[in-house]
BAFI-3210 file (N, C-alpha, C; in Angstrom, 3 decimals, decimal comma, padded with zeros to 6 digits):
// residues 134
n [1|2|3|4|5|6|7|8|9|10|11|12|13|14|15|16|17|18|19|20|21|22|23|24|25|26|27|28|29|30|31|32|33|34|35|36|37|38|39|40|41|42|43|44|45|46|47|48|49|50|51|52|53|54|55|56|57|58|59|60|61|62|63|64|65|66|67|68|69|70|71|72|73|74|75|76|77|78|79|80|81|82|83|84|85|86|87|88|89|90|91|92|93|94|95|96|97|98|99|100|101|102|103|104|105|106|107|108|109|110|111|112|113|114|115|116|117|118|119|120|121|122|123|124|125|126|127|128|129|130|131|132|133|134]
n.u [000,816|002,006|003,528|001,551|000,146|002,231|002,695|000,282|000,389|002,709|001,900|-000,082|001,626|002,892|001,440|001,586|004,253|005,433|007,624|007,406|005,574|007,179|009,282|007,788|006,847|009,313|010,166|008,089|008,436|010,989|010,535|008,582|010,025|012,027|010,453|009,121|011,272|012,221|009,997|009,871|012,385|013,079|010,902|008,982|006,960|007,888|006,659|005,120|004,211|002,137|-000,876|-001,229|-002,487|-002,277|000,479|000,831|-000,478|001,135|003,505|002,784|002,307|004,908|006,276|005,122|005,838|008,606|008,687|007,673|009,773|011,880|010,766|010,072|012,582|013,843|012,096|012,660|015,298|014,814|013,194|014,962|016,875|015,243|014,665|017,200|019,089|017,727|016,165|013,344|012,058|009,335|009,219|010,947|009,645|007,399|008,511|009,376|006,850|005,544|007,071|006,606|003,860|003,827|005,131|003,246|001,096|002,258|002,652|000,009|-000,968|000,657|-000,315|-002,958|-002,652|-001,431|-003,499|-005,296|-003,931|-004,134|-006,938|-008,398|-006,897|-006,081|-003,608|-001,510|-003,464|-003,790|-001,380|-001,343|000,080|002,541|006,058|007,393|009,325|011,707]
n.v [-001,199|001,194|001,933|002,431|004,550|006,404|006,809|008,039|010,350|011,556|012,051|013,997|015,883|016,863|019,041|020,718|020,879|020,543|020,570|019,098|017,104|015,886|014,844|013,115|011,279|010,218|008,870|006,976|005,533|004,493|002,821|001,168|-000,064|-001,432|-003,177|-004,612|-005,896|-007,376|-009,028|-010,562|-011,821|-012,824|-013,642|-014,957|-017,758|-021,096|-023,182|-026,403|-029,101|-027,917|-027,401|-027,451|-025,122|-023,451|-023,160|-021,535|-019,217|-018,582|-018,006|-015,623|-014,030|-013,977|-012,709|-010,120|-009,376|-009,197|-007,087|-005,111|-004,762|-003,918|-001,585|-000,034|000,344|001,752|003,906|004,956|005,835|007,765|009,476|010,331|011,627|013,641|015,024|015,777|016,446|017,673|019,391|019,320|020,044|020,439|018,671|016,622|015,605|014,641|012,606|010,807|010,279|008,891|006,532|005,568|005,151|002,981|001,151|001,030|-000,123|-002,598|-003,735|-003,927|-005,808|-008,006|-008,495|-009,128|-011,555|-013,031|-013,153|-014,622|-017,035|-017,864|-017,708|-018,827|-020,873|-022,217|-022,232|-022,319|-021,942|-023,668|-024,880|-026,069|-027,069|-025,950|-026,017|-028,304|-027,876|-029,646]
n.w [000,000|000,652|-001,589|-003,498|-002,326|-002,151|-004,884|-005,664|-004,074|-005,118|-007,698|-007,232|-006,204|-008,425|-009,196|-006,906|-005,995|-003,432|-000,715|001,672|000,940|-000,992|000,597|002,208|000,311|-000,475|001,855|002,106|-000,286|000,086|002,346|001,194|-000,897|000,561|002,159|000,158|-001,068|001,123|001,723|-000,568|-000,751|001,802|003,419|001,953|001,435|000,398|-002,168|-002,831|-004,858|-006,383|-008,293|-011,889|-012,835|-010,585|-010,539|-012,803|-011,937|-009,748|-011,116|-012,406|-010,157|-009,034|-011,120|-011,136|-008,562|-008,840|-010,727|-009,050|-007,203|-008,920|-010,138|-007,894|-006,762|-008,856|-008,867|-006,349|-006,731|-008,747|-007,271|-005,250|-006,826|-007,871|-005,531|-004,389|-006,442|-008,618|-007,245|-006,760|-009,156|-011,427|-013,679|-012,872|-010,664|-011,970|-013,572|-011,591|-010,520|-012,604|-012,756|-010,174|-010,270|-011,965|-010,261|-008,211|-009,588|-010,206|-007,639|-006,841|-008,676|-008,024|-005,475|-006,145|-007,599|-005,587|-003,707|-005,223|-005,334|-002,646|-001,964|-004,084|-005,341|-003,094|-001,848|000,890|003,136|006,127|005,688|003,184|000,152|000,805|001,354|003,659|006,502|008,368]
ca.u [000,000|002,871|003,915|000,384|-000,107|003,329|002,454|-000,812|000,884|003,659|001,095|-000,652|002,729|003,244|000,758|001,923|005,702|005,576|008,795|006,959|005,047|008,331|009,952|006,872|006,899|010,627|010,165|007,183|009,036|012,085|009,933|007,924|011,060|012,660|009,522|008,888|012,460|012,260|008,949|010,176|013,617|013,307|009,758|008,028|006,994|008,163|005,543|005,449|003,083|001,040|-001,547|-000,705|-003,047|-001,677|001,843|000,705|-000,817|002,349|004,454|002,328|002,556|006,349|006,660|004,745|006,656|009,889|008,448|007,522|011,102|012,633|010,174|010,171|013,989|014,042|011,332|013,410|016,415|014,235|012,729|016,137|017,424|014,323|014,759|018,515|019,817|016,886|015,526|011,884|011,509|008,092|009,458|011,568|008,560|006,552|009,217|009,267|005,444|005,237|007,712|005,917|002,558|004,138|005,405|001,962|000,351|002,912|002,361|-001,410|-001,111|001,264|-001,298|-004,101|-002,301|-001,208|-004,823|-005,857|-003,270|-004,658|-008,388|-008,979|-006,082|-005,934|-002,202|-001,206|-004,315|-003,503|-000,126|-001,550|001,021|003,753|007,151|007,490|010,696|011,786]
ca.v [000,000|002,379|002,329|002,998|005,860|007,275|007,154|009,016|011,615|012,156|012,555|015,261|016,813|017,512|020,339|021,570|020,967|020,774|019,876|018,126|015,968|015,233|014,055|012,040|010,277|009,581|007,925|005,872|004,702|003,763|001,750|000,254|-000,836|-002,340|-004,228|-005,465|-006,736|-008,305|-010,044|-011,438|-012,580|-013,377|-014,198|-015,573|-019,211|-021,921|-024,076|-027,760|-029,892|-027,097|-027,803|-026,752|-023,763|-022,695|-022,818|-020,382|-018,052|-018,262|-017,360|-014,237|-013,378|-013,744|-011,715|-008,787|-009,079|-008,718|-005,743|-004,203|-004,454|-003,125|-000,257|000,757|000,745|002,815|005,050|005,541|006,586|008,956|010,371|010,938|012,591|014,780|015,755|016,337|016,982|018,570|020,307|019,324|020,626|019,777|017,551|015,513|015,046|013,900|011,376|009,914|009,884|007,873|005,280|005,096|004,621|001,621|000,324|000,830|-001,101|-003,900|-004,296|-004,284|-007,056|-009,073|-008,768|-009,793|-012,950|-013,672|-013,443|-015,717|-018,259|-018,262|-017,840|-019,634|-022,075|-022,890|-022,318|-021,677|-022,226|-024,904|-025,465|-026,750|-026,757|-025,292|-026,916|-028,585|-027,896|-030,547]
ca.w [000,000|000,701|-002,944|-004,175|-001,717|-002,580|-006,290|-005,700|-003,507|-006,039|-008,812|-006,742|-005,984|-009,698|-009,167|-005,766|-005,795|-002,008|-000,178|002,670|000,173|-001,609|001,630|002,608|-000,756|-000,412|002,979|001,781|-001,334|000,720|003,133|000,267|-001,577|001,526|002,548|-001,016|-001,195|002,258|001,617|-001,689|-000,571|003,129|004,138|001,035|001,607|-000,772|-002,440|-003,251|-005,325|-006,877|-009,527|-013,071|-012,867|-009,483|-010,994|-013,702|-011,108|-008,992|-012,039|-012,564|-008,869|-008,922|-012,128|-010,664|-007,382|-009,372|-011,270|-007,915|-006,671|-009,894|-010,322|-006,667|-006,663|-009,840|-008,376|-005,236|-007,327|-009,388|-006,208|-004,617|-007,792|-007,894|-004,266|-004,078|-007,596|-009,419|-006,286|-006,844|-010,385|-011,813|-014,591|-012,138|-009,859|-012,906|-013,945|-010,437|-010,390|-013,616|-012,327|-008,973|-010,686|-012,430|-009,078|-007,538|-010,382|-010,052|-006,311|-006,828|-009,422|-007,209|-004,426|-006,772|-007,867|-004,289|-003,147|-006,009|-004,872|-001,339|-001,854|-005,153|-005,542|-001,805|-001,428|002,167|004,284|006,853|005,189|001,909|-000,932|001,282|001,704|005,101|007,020|009,516]
c.u [000,859|003,232|002,752|000,056|000,981|003,130|001,371|-000,354|001,848|002,937|000,469|000,444|003,241|002,634|001,321|003,417|006,042|006,712|008,403|006,370|006,187|009,057|009,082|006,887|008,218|010,668|009,268|007,773|010,200|011,538|009,251|008,913|011,671|011,715|009,178|010,061|012,489|011,209|009,216|011,359|013,758|012,099|008,730|008,088|007,288|007,041|006,033|004,168|001,896|000,385|-000,955|-001,210|-002,450|-000,248|001,820|000,412|000,404|003,382|004,075|002,603|004,041|006,835|006,336|005,478|008,031|009,751|008,328|008,887|011,865|012,086|010,234|011,613|014,313|013,304|012,024|014,580|015,899|013,779|013,898|016,797|016,556|014,501|016,088|019,233|018,983|016,018|014,018|011,315|010,317|008,339|010,071|010,559|007,669|007,207|009,115|007,831|005,089|005,832|006,980|004,511|002,745|004,397|004,113|001,101|000,931|002,592|000,886|-001,638|-000,485|000,309|-002,516|-003,802|-001,992|-002,527|-005,489|-005,239|-003,894|-006,141|-009,031|-008,223|-005,829|-004,504|-002,040|-002,131|-004,026|-002,284|-000,227|-000,607|002,280|004,788|007,185|008,949|010,715|012,817]
c.v [001,263|002,865|002,951|004,392|006,854|007,719|008,212|010,371|012,314|012,733|013,904|016,314|017,446|018,912|021,268|021,806|021,283|019,926|018,812|016,895|015,185|014,337|012,884|010,915|009,517|008,523|006,727|004,950|003,892|002,572|000,708|-000,637|-001,871|-003,483|-005,146|-006,421|-007,798|-009,404|-011,016|-012,350|-013,284|-014,064|-014,875|-017,092|-019,931|-022,935|-025,436|-028,452|-029,097|-027,729|-027,006|-025,309|-022,886|-022,295|-021,596|-019,102|-017,621|-017,568|-015,899|-013,428|-013,019|-012,689|-010,302|-008,405|-008,571|-007,314|-004,716|-003,794|-003,558|-001,701|000,585|001,186|001,873|004,084|005,742|006,366|007,870|009,974|011,068|011,954|013,845|015,657|016,482|016,988|018,022|019,491|020,448|020,030|019,779|018,559|016,357|014,833|014,176|012,584|010,358|009,408|008,777|006,519|004,700|004,587|003,201|000,686|000,039|-000,184|-002,500|-004,524|-004,678|-005,613|-008,228|-009,467|-009,505|-011,276|-013,713|-014,049|-014,584|-017,051|-018,771|-018,613|-018,697|-020,960|-022,838|-023,029|-021,595|-022,003|-023,619|-025,636|-026,170|-026,203|-026,022|-026,344|-027,079|-028,646|-028,763|-030,047]
c.w [000,000|-000,691|-003,704|-003,624|-002,144|-004,020|-006,410|-005,171|-004,459|-007,255|-008,439|-006,599|-007,278|-009,721|-008,096|-005,560|-004,335|-001,455|000,852|001,980|-000,457|-000,606|002,081|001,581|-000,697|000,689|002,681|000,720|-000,763|001,516|002,245|-000,460|-000,639|001,900|001,372|-001,202|-000,097|002,118|000,476|-001,395|000,778|003,736|003,233|001,186|000,288|-000,932|-002,914|-003,700|-005,827|-008,104|-010,683|-013,131|-011,766|-009,822|-011,905|-012,919|-010,299|-009,876|-012,263|-011,295|-008,725|-009,912|-011,640|-009,380|-007,814|-009,952|-010,146|-007,374|-007,636|-010,011|-009,052|-006,421|-007,616|-009,414|-007,218|-005,756|-007,979|-008,355|-005,522|-005,542|-007,855|-006,668|-004,118|-005,261|-008,338|-008,573|-006,486|-008,051|-010,842|-012,711|-013,859|-011,214|-010,746|-013,330|-012,807|-010,286|-011,378|-013,214|-011,120|-009,275|-011,220|-011,268|-008,319|-008,266|-010,181|-008,697|-006,197|-007,549|-008,667|-006,091|-004,963|-007,001|-006,578|-003,630|-003,908|-005,593|-003,577|-001,413|-002,935|-005,317|-004,240|-001,319|-000,094|003,314|004,851|006,278|003,853|000,836|-000,479|001,621|003,215|005,495|008,289|010,492]
res [m|l|l|m|i|a|a|a|m|q|f|v|n|i|l|f|q|n|k|v|l|n|w|s|v|t|i|m|v|l|l|g|f|v|t|a|y|a|s|t|h|w|s|h|p|h|t|d|g|l|t|e|h|a|e|l|v|l|a|q|h|d|k|y|a|d|y|t|i|y|l|s|g|l|g|l|v|a|q|l|l|s|l|f|i|f|k|g|k|r|w|s|i|a|v|a|a|v|i|l|i|g|a|g|y|a|v|a|m|a|g|h|y|g|a|q|l|v|h|i|e|g|v|g|p|q|g|k|y|l|e|q|h|h]
***
């Protein structure tokens, strides 16, 4: 959610060019990037024995999770450049906003496919389809 809120705030900030909004977006994007990376690399459960359809859904989920990391990282760089190098010029805010809108879309799609895995494909509830560690 942080990435989606940051994208919306940055889009609004194209009009206002407000330094407080710029800093707020920067902090949200930093936190969004770190938590997206952490959830993908450190806390994401491993699956085992998925159905063919669930494998396809998982592939989509993983693809959008990767897009989220790449776009939020790129958005963070664009945001930092906008803040420190370009001093909040309207065009630099707009460039960051476009990238962050992409990151917000990617995280929404990753969440959509993750929810489909759990609620439709049954992955996860009561340990179903998850690797068992001994």
